[in-house]
N, C-alpha and C positions, 0 to 999 in steps of 0.2 A: 393240160395245165398250162398255167402261164400267170405271169404276175405282172399287175399293173402297180405303176407307182406314179401319183399323182404330184404336182409341186406347181407354185406361183400363186397360192393363198397369199391374200394378205390383209392389213387393215388398210383402206382408202377411204375418202371421202366421198360423200354422195357427187352422181357427176362424174367420178374419175373413170380410171379403165384398169382391167385385169387381165391379162390370160394365162388362163392353165393348162397344163399339159399334163399328159398322160405316154408314159414312154409304158411298152409292153418287152416283156424279156423275150418275146419270139414274132414271129409274123402277125400283124394283124390284117392280116389278107385272106386269111381263111375263114373269120367271124364275118357271119351275116352283117352285124351291126355292132357300132362301136357306140356307147353313149355317155352324157354325162348327168348324173342324176343328183339332187340338191336333198336336205333335209335340216329342216329349222328347228330348234328346241320346241319340244312338245307338239309336233308335227310328224307326219307319214314323211318317208322317202317318196320324191318325187322326179320323174323324167324334167329334165330344163331341155336338154338337146340329142341330135339323135342323128349318124351318118349311117347308110348303110354301106355293104361293098363295092355297092355298084355307083355310090356318089350319093344317091339321093336323102335329103335333107329332114326333118322335120322337127317342130321346137315347140314349147310350153306357150302358150297365147302369152302370158306372162313376159316373156322375154321376145318374143316377135318384134327384130327390128333394131333390137340392141346387143344381142348374142351372136356368133357366130362360130359353129361347128365346122370343122376341117379336118382331113387326114393327110399324114405322110407316109405312106407304106415303104417305102424306100429307111424310113426310119425307125418304124413301129409305134410312130406316137402319132395321139388327138390331140387335137388343141381347141379349146375355146373362150374364143375371144369376145370379152365383156364388154362393154360401153354403157357409158351413161348409167353407170349401176345407182342405185337405190337401197336404201336400208332396209327393205325387204326381199331384198337378194344374200341378207346375210343366212349362210348356214355353213355347214361342212359340204362340200361339192367331193362325190364319188364319181370316178371313171369306172365303166361295166361295158366287158366285152361279149355278146353272147351269140351262140351258133343252135341252130336246128338239133336237137340230139336228145335233151334239149341241155347246153352247155351254156352255167352263167359265172361270169367272174368280176369280182371287186375289188377295186383300189382300197388303199386305208382311208382317205379320204384325205381333203385340204381343205381349212378353215380360211373363208371369206367373210370378212366383216366391214359393214359401209357404216361408215360414221355420219351422223344427219349435220 
């Protein structure tokens, strides 16, 4: 079991930046991958960015070049740096921890709202 707590969501103008944090209650090193997902009203939850235990990253096409995922194993924290935000980035952002087993854990989410 692991608890994930997201923070950093806010209301920001288009073109602005935010950094989301996901703090885990225990070591994240044992998870195969940590990820950020988002869900906008009326839409399905979608992958935004993912980072493996080896540091390999992948991104949704819609955020490539604007968002950066990183992890600090010493702090058991995963970050999502979001730049050049657009109104279509508005959503609840969720942190995910996944391990082969399968094990899948979710945080409670943090709201990001981008005004035009």
